[in-house]
Each structure stands twice: as C-alpha cells, then as structure tokens.
N, C-alpha and C positions, 0 to 999 in steps of 0.2 A: 827735748828737741827731736823733731822727726826728720831724718835724712831722706832725701829723695833718690833712692838707688835706681839703677837702670838707665834706659835711654829717655831723652826729653827733647822737645823742639822749642827753640827760643820763642817762636811765634805763638806757641800755645801756653807759655808760662803767663800767669796773671800779671797785669801791669798795675802797679799801685801808685796812686797819686800822692806824692809826699807833701808837696806844697803847690801853689799855682804855677811855679816854675820848674818843678823837679818831679819826674817819674822814675820808677825803677821796676826791674824784673829780677827775681831772686831764685838761684838754685842752691840747695843746701845739701852738703855732704856730711859724713861723720866728722871730718877734721878741717873742712874748709867751706867757705861760702863765696859764690860768685854773684856779683851784682852788676847788672847792666843799667847804667844811668842815662837818662836824657835830661839835659839842662837847657832851659831857655835862656836867652841872652839876659843878663842882669841877675841871674841866680847866684847865691852866695852860701858857702858853708863856713860859718864863724869858727874862730880858733877853738880847737878841742884836742883831747887826747883820748886814747883808749888802749887797753892792754893788748889788743889783737895786732899781729903783724898784717900789714896791708900792702898789696902790690897793685899799681894801677897801670892801665894800658889806654892811651888816647886813641880813639877811633876817628873823631871828627871834631872840628871846631877849635876853640882855644881855651886854655885854662891858665890863669895866673895863680900859681901854687906856692905856698910857703911851707917849708919843712924845717922846723927849728927856726934859725935866723936867716935862712937863705930863701930868696924868692926866685922863681923860674917861670918863664913863659913856656907852656907845654902845648905841643901841636900834635897832629896825627902821627902815630908811630912812636912817640915818646913814652917811655916807661919810668916807673918810680918804685922804690922800696921804702916803706915807712915803718921803722921799728916800733913795736909797742911802746907806749908811754911818751912818745915824741909828739910835741904840739905841732899842729899843722892846720891850714885853712885854704880855701879855694874861692876865687872869684871867676865867673864865666861871662866875659864881655860879648860872646856871641853863642848862638845855639851850639851845643857840645854833646858828644856822646863819649862815655868813658866806661871801662870795665874795671871793677875793683874785685880783688881776691882777698878774702880775710881768713886768717887762721889763728885760733879756732873760729868757728861761725860766731857771729854777733847775735846774741839773743835779743838785743834791743832792736834789731831789724826784722824779727819774725812777725808775721801777721798778728795784729792785735796789740803790738807793743807800743804803737803810737809813733809820732814824729820826733826824733831826737831834737833836743832843744837848740843845738847849733844850727839846725836846718830851718827853724821856724822864723828866723830873721833873714829875709832875702832882699 
C-alpha cells in the first residue's frame, strides 16, 4: 500500500465514482485512511462489518445509521466511532457528505480494488 506523505489539496484528489449515487476521494497514510464521501439521495450502504476502526464526521445532509442494534439520524456536526467487527449500515434520504477515517487503511478501497459488495445495492 502506498502512503501519500506530504501536503495535498482536497480539490486535487481524484474523485472515484463508486456507484451512480456514491463518489469518494481518498487520502492514504501509513496507519489511517481518510475518505470524503458524496452520496445522492437514495444511496444505501447495506449491512456489513470490517476489521478497521472507523470514525465518521457528518458534513451535510442526513444519514440514517445503524450501529449494532441502534439506529440514529445523523446530521451535520454529528460524529461516530465504529469499532472493528461491529455490523453497521447507512441510508441517505437526501444528498449527504460524510468524512470517514479508517485505521488501518482499507485495502479494499484502494484504486483498482472494485466496489465493495455492500455498496453495489443502492
């Protein structure tokens, strides 16, 4: 995995189309990964788990998020910590922007890895 050391500009990071409703920009460090997501209304991330710890920051819009057995409506300024191995899912009833931080970096999000199965159903 190639870490992106040094300075970067969000506007210059390549934007990847994940699905018709989801795009992302990724910055990869040695021990973490930051992902800027843009979801169109109706996007859905099906139930899934991964070994990575995940922190999210809501920037805009609204996200209906399930962490384990608990559902929450998340709005701009809301934050969450998802421990590795805990099932979660998200629905986006309106256009939404979210930042995710993963540790360690997710190899399945690197260029050429394809779209994770839980994002293929929107």
